[in-house]
C-alpha positions in Angstrom: 1.1 -16.2 -18.4 1.4 -13.9 -15.4 3.5 -10.9 -14.7 5.3 -10.3 -11.4 6.7 -6.9 -10.6 9.6 -6.2 -8.4 10.1 -2.6 -7.3 13.5 -1.8 -5.8 14.1 1.4 -3.8 17.0 2.8 -1.8 16.4 2.4 2.0 15.1 5.7 3.5 18.4 6.3 5.3 20.5 6.0 2.2 21.2 9.3 0.3 19.7 9.4 -3.2 21.8 11.9 -5.4 19.9 11.1 -8.5 16.6 11.8 -6.8 18.0 15.0 -5.3 19.1 16.2 -8.7 15.7 15.5 -10.2 14.0 17.3 -7.3 16.2 20.4 -7.9 15.6 20.4 -11.6 11.8 20.2 -11.4 11.1 23.8 -10.3 13.5 25.1 -13.0 11.3 23.3 -15.5 8.1 24.7 -14.1 7.0 21.8 -11.9 6.4 23.4 -8.5 5.2 21.9 -5.3 7.4 18.8 -5.4 9.6 18.7 -2.3 11.4 15.4 -2.7 12.1 12.6 -5.2 13.5 9.1 -4.7 14.6 7.1 -7.7 14.4 3.3 -8.0 14.2 0.4 -10.3 11.2 -1.7 -11.6 11.6 -5.3 -12.9 8.8 -7.1 -14.7 9.0 -10.8 -14.8 6.8 -12.9 -17.1 5.9 -16.2 -15.4 4.6 -19.3 -17.1 1.6 -20.9 -15.5 0.1 -20.0 -12.1 1.9 -17.8 -9.6 2.0 -19.9 -6.5 3.5 -19.1 -3.1 6.4 -21.3 -4.0 7.0 -19.3 -7.2 6.7 -16.0 -5.4 9.3 -17.3 -2.8 11.7 -18.1 -5.7 11.2 -14.6 -7.1 11.8 -13.0 -3.7 15.0 -15.0 -3.6 16.0 -13.7 -7.0 15.1 -10.1 -5.9 17.2 -10.5 -2.8 20.3 -12.0 -4.5 20.3 -10.5 -8.0 17.8 -7.7 -8.5 18.6 -5.7 -5.4 21.4 -4.9 -2.9 19.8 -5.7 0.4 22.4 -3.7 2.3 21.2 -0.4 0.8 17.9 -1.3 -1.0 14.4 -2.6 -0.1 12.2 -4.4 -2.6 8.5 -5.3 -3.0 7.1 -8.2 -5.0 3.6 -8.1 -6.4 1.5 -9.9 -9.0 0.2 -7.6 -11.7 -3.2 -8.5 -13.0 -3.5 -9.0 -16.8 
């Protein structure tokens, strides 16, 4: 069984109010030197059998239609070694 990870992030030109709130809270909590934070989502998909190019194409399709909003988000798909 293999694991495929889909990371979803807001596009750089989209405002990230949650990331901004975290960035403003960090210095108050004693974490200095962090100038910006962007918040995103991570999906881990367990896949039966071998991860082929065809299977990765299916997962990219799922990421584009279900896991992300391609208007405001970018995503990456990668196979995570066991």
